[in-house]
C-alpha positions as CSV (number, residue, x, y, z in Angstrom):
1,M,-19.2,10.1,24.0
2,I,-16.4,11.1,21.7
3,T,-15.0,14.0,23.4
4,Y,-12.7,17.0,21.7
5,S,-9.7,15.5,23.4
6,F,-10.3,12.0,21.7
7,L,-10.5,13.7,18.3
8,Q,-7.4,15.5,18.8
9,Q,-5.7,11.9,19.7
10,Y,-7.7,10.6,16.7
11,W,-6.5,13.0,14.1
12,W,-3.0,13.1,15.2
13,F,-2.9,9.2,14.8
14,L,-4.4,9.7,11.0
15,V,-1.5,12.3,10.4
16,S,1.2,10.2,11.8
17,L,-0.2,7.1,9.7
18,L,0.0,9.5,6.5
19,G,3.6,10.4,7.3
20,A,4.3,6.7,7.9
21,L,2.7,5.7,4.3
22,L,4.8,8.6,3.1
23,V,8.3,7.4,4.3
24,F,7.4,3.9,3.0
25,L,6.5,5.2,-0.4
26,M,9.8,7.0,-0.6
27,F,11.3,3.9,-2.1
28,V,10.5,5.7,-5.3
29,Q,13.2,8.5,-4.2
30,G,15.5,5.6,-2.7
31,A,15.6,3.6,-6.0
32,N,15.7,6.9,-8.4
33,S,18.9,7.7,-6.3
34,L,20.6,4.3,-7.6
35,I,19.6,4.6,-11.2
36,F,23.2,4.4,-12.4
37,S,24.2,1.8,-9.7
38,L,21.4,-0.8,-10.2
39,G,21.4,-0.2,-14.0
40,H,24.6,-0.5,-15.9
41,T,23.3,-0.1,-19.4
42,A,20.7,2.1,-20.9
43,E,18.1,-0.5,-21.2
44,E,18.5,-1.6,-17.6
45,R,18.5,2.2,-16.5
46,R,15.0,2.4,-18.1
47,M,13.6,-0.8,-16.5
48,V,14.4,1.0,-13.0
49,I,13.0,4.1,-14.3
50,N,9.7,2.5,-15.5
51,S,9.5,0.7,-12.3
52,T,9.3,3.5,-10.1
53,G,7.4,5.6,-12.8
54,R,4.5,3.6,-12.2
55,K,4.2,4.3,-8.3
56,W,5.8,8.2,-8.2
57,E,2.2,9.6,-8.3
58,L,1.5,7.6,-4.9
59,T,4.3,9.3,-3.2
60,F,3.5,12.7,-4.6
61,T,-0.3,12.4,-3.7
62,T,0.4,11.4,-0.3
63,L,3.0,13.9,0.4
64,V,0.0,16.8,-0.5
65,T,-2.5,14.6,1.4
66,F,0.2,14.8,4.4
67,G,0.2,18.6,4.3
68,G,-3.7,19.0,3.6
69,A,-4.5,16.5,6.6
70,F,-2.1,18.6,8.7
71,F,-4.0,21.8,7.3
72,A,-7.2,20.6,8.1
73,S,-6.6,19.2,11.5
74,F,-3.8,21.3,12.7
75,P,-3.8,24.5,11.1
76,L,-1.3,26.4,13.4
77,F,1.3,24.0,12.5
78,Y,0.4,24.1,8.9
79,S,0.9,28.2,9.1
80,T,4.0,27.9,11.1
81,S,5.8,25.3,9.4
82,F,5.0,25.5,6.1
83,G,4.7,29.2,6.2
84,G,7.8,30.1,8.1
85,A,10.1,27.1,7.3
86,Y,9.2,28.5,3.7
87,W,12.7,27.6,1.7
88,L,12.8,24.1,3.3
89,W,9.5,23.2,2.2
90,M,9.8,25.0,-1.1
91,I,12.9,23.0,-2.1
92,I,11.3,19.7,-1.3
93,L,8.4,20.5,-3.2
94,F,10.4,21.7,-6.2
95,S,12.6,18.5,-6.1
96,F,9.3,16.5,-6.4
97,V,7.9,18.7,-9.3
98,L,11.4,18.1,-10.9
99,Q,10.8,14.4,-10.6
100,A,7.6,14.6,-12.4
101,V,9.0,16.5,-15.3
102,S,11.9,14.3,-15.4
103,Y,9.8,11.2,-16.0
104,E,7.9,12.7,-18.8
105,F,10.3,14.4,-20.6
106,Q,13.6,12.1,-20.5
107,N,12.7,10.1,-23.6
108,K,10.5,12.6,-25.4
109,L,11.1,13.7,-29.0
110,G,13.4,16.8,-29.1
111,N,14.9,16.6,-25.8
112,F,18.1,18.4,-26.9
113,L,19.0,17.9,-23.3
114,G,19.4,14.2,-23.5
115,P,17.9,11.3,-21.3
116,K,21.1,11.4,-18.9
117,T,20.3,14.9,-17.7
118,F,16.5,14.1,-16.6
119,Q,18.1,11.0,-15.1
120,W,20.5,13.0,-13.0
121,C,17.3,15.3,-12.1
122,L,15.6,12.0,-10.7
123,I,18.9,11.2,-8.6
124,I,18.9,14.8,-7.3
125,N,14.8,14.0,-6.2
126,G,16.1,10.7,-4.8
127,V,18.5,12.5,-2.5
128,V,17.1,15.9,-1.7
129,G,13.5,14.4,-0.9
130,P,14.3,12.0,1.7
131,L,17.3,13.9,3.4
132,L,15.1,17.2,3.9
133,L,11.8,15.4,4.7
134,G,13.9,13.5,7.2
135,G,15.4,16.6,8.4
136,A,11.8,18.5,8.8
137,V,10.4,15.3,10.6
138,A,13.4,15.5,13.1
139,T,12.4,18.9,14.2
140,F,9.5,17.2,15.9
141,F,12.0,16.2,18.7
142,N,14.7,18.9,18.3
143,G,12.7,21.9,17.7
144,S,12.6,25.0,15.7
145,N,13.0,28.8,15.8
146,F,9.6,30.3,15.7
147,I,7.3,32.4,17.8
148,I,3.5,32.2,18.2
149,E,1.8,35.3,19.0
150,K,-2.0,34.3,19.3
151,N,-2.8,38.0,20.7
152,N,-2.4,39.4,17.2
153,L,-5.7,38.2,16.0
154,V,-7.3,40.4,18.4
155,D,-4.9,43.3,17.7
156,V,-7.3,45.8,16.0
157,E,-4.2,48.1,15.1
158,G,-2.7,45.6,13.1
159,I,-3.3,45.6,9.3
160,T,-2.3,42.1,8.8
161,P,-2.6,39.8,12.0
162,I,0.3,37.3,11.8
163,I,0.2,34.7,14.4
164,S,3.3,32.9,13.8
165,S,6.8,34.0,12.7
166,W,10.1,32.4,12.0
167,A,12.9,34.1,14.5
168,N,15.5,34.5,11.8
169,A,15.7,35.0,8.0
170,S,16.6,31.4,6.9
171,R,13.0,30.4,6.4
172,G,13.7,26.8,7.8
173,L,17.0,26.1,6.4
174,D,18.4,26.5,9.9
175,A,17.0,22.9,10.7
176,L,20.1,21.8,8.4
177,L,22.4,23.3,11.0
178,D,21.5,20.9,13.6
179,P,23.7,17.9,13.2
180,W,21.0,15.7,14.7
181,N,18.5,16.8,12.4
182,L,21.0,16.0,9.4
183,I,21.7,12.6,11.1
184,F,17.9,11.5,11.2
185,G,17.7,12.6,7.4
186,L,20.7,10.7,6.3
187,A,19.0,7.9,8.0
188,V,15.8,8.5,6.0
189,F,17.8,8.7,3.0
190,F,19.5,5.3,3.3
191,L,16.1,4.0,4.5
192,A,14.6,5.0,1.2
193,R,17.6,3.5,-0.5
194,I,17.0,0.3,1.2
195,L,13.1,0.2,0.3
196,G,14.1,1.3,-3.3
197,I,16.5,-1.6,-3.6
198,L,13.8,-4.0,-2.4
199,Y,11.3,-2.6,-4.5
200,V,13.3,-3.0,-7.7
201,M,14.3,-6.5,-7.1
202,N,10.5,-7.6,-6.5
203,N,9.1,-5.6,-9.6
204,V,12.1,-5.8,-12.4
205,N,12.5,-9.0,-14.0
206,S,16.3,-8.7,-14.3
207,E,18.8,-11.2,-13.0
208,N,21.5,-8.7,-13.4
209,I,19.8,-6.0,-11.5
210,R,18.6,-8.0,-8.8
211,S,22.3,-9.4,-8.2
212,R,23.7,-6.1,-7.9
213,G,20.6,-5.2,-5.5
214,S,21.2,-7.8,-3.1
215,V,25.0,-6.6,-2.9
216,R,24.1,-2.6,-2.5
217,L,21.4,-3.7,0.0
218,I,24.4,-4.4,2.6
219,G,26.1,-1.0,1.8
220,V,23.2,0.9,2.4
221,T,21.9,-1.1,5.6
222,V,24.8,-0.4,7.7
223,P,24.8,3.4,7.7
224,F,21.1,3.2,8.1
225,L,21.2,1.0,11.1
226,L,24.1,3.3,12.6
227,L,22.5,6.7,12.0
228,F,19.0,5.6,13.0
229,V,20.2,3.8,16.3
230,A,22.3,7.0,17.2
231,F,19.3,9.2,16.7
232,L,17.0,6.8,18.7
233,V,19.3,6.7,21.7
234,R,20.2,10.2,21.8
235,T,16.3,11.2,21.5
236,L,15.1,8.7,24.6
237,L,18.0,10.1,26.8
238,K,17.8,14.1,26.1
239,D,15.1,16.4,27.8
240,G,11.9,16.4,26.0
241,Y,9.0,18.9,25.7
242,A,6.0,18.0,27.8
243,Y,3.2,20.3,28.8
244,N,0.3,20.4,31.8
245,P,-2.8,19.5,29.9
246,E,-4.6,21.5,32.9
247,T,-2.7,24.8,32.7
248,G,-1.2,24.4,28.9
249,V,2.2,25.4,30.3
250,I,5.0,23.9,28.5
251,F,8.2,22.5,30.2
252,L,11.5,20.5,29.7
253,E,11.1,17.1,31.2
254,P,14.3,14.8,31.2
255,M,14.0,11.6,28.9
256,K,10.6,12.6,28.2
257,Y,10.5,10.3,25.0
258,L,11.8,7.5,27.0
259,H,9.0,8.2,29.4
260,N,6.6,8.1,26.6
261,L,7.4,4.6,25.4
262,L,7.3,3.4,29.3
263,D,3.8,4.7,29.5
264,M,2.8,3.7,26.2
265,W,4.1,0.3,26.2
266,Y,2.1,-0.6,23.1
267,L,4.2,1.7,21.1
268,V,7.5,-0.3,22.2
269,A,5.8,-3.4,20.9
270,I,4.9,-1.7,17.7
271,I,8.6,-0.5,17.1
272,L,9.9,-3.9,18.0
273,V,7.5,-5.6,15.6
274,G,8.5,-3.2,12.8
275,V,12.3,-3.5,13.3
276,V,12.0,-7.3,13.2
277,L,10.0,-7.1,9.9
278,L,12.6,-4.7,8.5
279,L,15.5,-6.8,9.5
280,Y,13.9,-9.9,8.5
281,A,13.6,-8.8,4.9
282,I,17.0,-7.4,4.6
283,V,18.7,-10.8,5.9
284,K,16.5,-13.0,3.7
285,T,17.0,-11.0,0.7
286,V,20.9,-11.2,1.1
287,V,21.0,-14.5,2.0
288,S,18.4,-16.0,-0.3
289,K,19.4,-15.5,-4.2
290,T,15.6,-16.2,-5.3
291,Y,13.8,-14.2,-2.6
292,I,12.2,-11.0,-3.9
293,G,9.3,-10.4,-1.6
294,G,11.2,-8.2,1.0
295,I,9.6,-4.9,0.0
296,W,6.4,-6.2,1.6
297,F,8.0,-7.1,5.3
298,A,10.2,-4.2,5.1
299,G,7.3,-1.7,4.1
300,V,5.0,-3.0,6.8
301,G,7.7,-2.7,9.5
302,V,8.8,0.9,8.3
303,V,5.1,1.9,8.5
304,L,4.9,0.7,12.1
305,V,8.2,2.0,13.3
306,V,7.4,5.5,12.0
307,L,4.0,5.5,13.1
308,A,5.2,4.7,16.6
309,L,7.7,7.4,16.4
310,L,5.3,10.0,15.5
311,L,2.8,9.2,18.0
312,C,5.5,9.3,20.8
313,A,5.9,12.8,19.5
314,G,2.5,13.8,20.0
315,W,0.7,11.7,22.5
316,N,1.1,11.7,26.2
317,N,1.0,15.5,26.8
318,T,3.9,15.9,24.3
319,A,4.8,19.2,22.4
320,Y,5.1,17.9,18.8
321,Y,6.5,20.9,17.4
322,P,8.9,22.6,20.2
323,S,10.1,26.1,19.8
324,N,13.8,26.7,20.6
325,I,13.2,30.3,20.9
326,D,10.2,30.7,23.1
327,L,9.2,27.4,25.1
328,Q,5.6,28.5,25.4
329,S,5.4,29.1,21.7
330,S,5.7,25.3,21.3
331,L,2.6,23.4,19.4
332,T,0.9,20.5,21.3
333,I,-2.2,18.7,19.7
334,A,-4.5,20.6,22.3
335,N,-3.2,24.2,21.5
336,S,-2.9,24.3,17.5
337,C,-5.9,21.9,16.5
338,S,-9.2,23.0,14.6
339,S,-12.3,23.4,16.3
340,E,-14.3,20.3,17.6
341,F,-16.9,20.9,14.8
342,T,-14.3,20.8,12.2
343,L,-12.6,17.6,13.8
344,R,-15.9,15.8,14.2
345,T,-16.9,16.6,11.0
346,M,-13.8,15.4,9.3
347,A,-13.8,12.2,11.4
348,L,-17.0,11.3,9.8
349,V,-15.5,11.7,6.3
350,S,-12.2,9.7,7.5
351,I,-14.6,6.7,7.6
352,L,-14.1,6.6,3.7
353,I,-10.2,5.9,4.2
354,P,-10.3,2.3,4.2
355,F,-12.1,2.2,0.8
356,V,-9.5,4.6,-0.5
357,L,-6.6,2.3,0.6
358,A,-8.6,-0.6,-1.0
359,Y,-8.6,1.1,-4.4
360,I,-5.0,1.9,-4.0
361,A,-4.2,-1.8,-3.4
362,Y,-6.2,-2.8,-6.3
363,A,-4.3,-0.5,-8.4
364,W,-1.1,-1.6,-7.5
365,W,-1.8,-5.1,-7.8
366,S,-3.2,-4.3,-11.6
367,L,0.1,-2.5,-12.3
368,D,2.3,-5.1,-11.0
369,K,0.7,-8.3,-12.5
370,K,3.6,-8.7,-14.7
371,K,7.1,-7.9,-13.8
372,I,8.9,-5.3,-16.0
373,D,11.4,-6.5,-18.5
374,E,13.5,-5.0,-21.6
375,K,10.4,-5.7,-23.6
376,D,8.3,-3.3,-21.7
377,V,10.5,-0.5,-22.2
378,K,10.5,-0.8,-25.9
379,E,7.0,-1.3,-26.5
380,G,4.0,0.7,-25.5
381,H,4.0,3.4,-22.9
382,A,7.7,3.9,-21.3
383,Y,9.3,6.7,-19.6
């Protein structure tokens, strides 16, 4: 029999999977941040932009779906983070809107700002998007400054019963004051660049761009590894946020996340497989002058690693959104989820997910049957 607890675990898995897919799809942002580095001529830059222009909707749609899944399955997190950390999420969303506008208007007739203005807007999204999203995800391990007051729901004197509130006026920007959030944000930024380079090398038929990409790949891999390993080691050794499943009391547990990986050994296996796939893609691309398939191995590897990290943050009686102001306000998958009826109903709908993924794979294959070259940016629809 499917229990309420199983449904909570199941929906945290689905949300984590969407988050992992989102990180992979940020190859769009990573490639855009390197427009002028990969493309030295106007034609080369247009090839890079048209390559990512075929996929940017997937990233944006996944971001919206990720937020929607959180809203439906864990509404208290949605109201706390998206409502409380207002400015952090608004800057992220604004950068993605800026991206969409930039694709459409950079080469339109009457663009008095010039193509380079909108290309720089794409670069802004390529930097701001991964950096801030990484910083936001890092708060799953490092906590945020919010307070939960569920008693406000039954406060008859209150005109507007507000359950969650931010403890300061920064509206989420205080997350950037934690150096470890910035370290993880920078790690995600360099990871997006790795994926962006691998994607462009696979999708654009230009020897000049591919040779530059192979060189740039080394320069972004080194800082990524240093930042990611530093964040991972510190996270595994620091105190984590655990809760008693019987009483719901939240407490600090030394090396909680390390204990989670030891208790859930299969997550360790998933992380190791993911890391090996990512490193294999990078090394083979750098060593071989003809290999261009690294994006697929790296993509699978990134999805596996991010999925395992997010599961580690929420499973095994762990508070996935800790409060640094009031420990008992921290959110767990048990105290922040929707009703059993809602989770059960949505679980039935989730059966359609494999069909949606199959459609996306088919659409991707159809778009990429022919590699992008200079002819594509001079004829037909081109950004």
